[in-house]
Phi, psi and omega in degrees: 000316182294321180295330172297319179295319177299312179301316180300313180298317180300313179295323180298312181299319182293312181294321177295323179293320178293321180294318178291324181291328181287339180277342183268150180277327185249134180283121181288148177269135180273137177280156178306325179291325176295317178298319177298318180294319177297313178302315179299313179299317181297315179302310181297317181292326178296319177299317179300311182297318179298319180296319182293313180298322176296318181290326175295313180299316179299316184293324184262005186300306183301315181296316180292322175297316178301313180299316180295318181293320177300318180296317181293320179296318179299319181293314177300319179296318180289330175293319177296320179296320180296317180295325182274354178085021180273000000 
């Protein structure tokens, strides 16, 4: 739940920055401190997203493996039936 809130806030700030930027005529210059803050926020969000995606992959690994093995077995079985004329 908390990570969804983080994602939502992150997306909101990105979209808001694009929206505000498109309204101005002149492109503002970012200060070095702003760049450091942006890099830090991106790095932190990237870590959170990576952990979340890794946990999703781990949770779904066996199900995805079973599905892939079933598909391969189905293909092999149909190839054998085709060779045998069934």
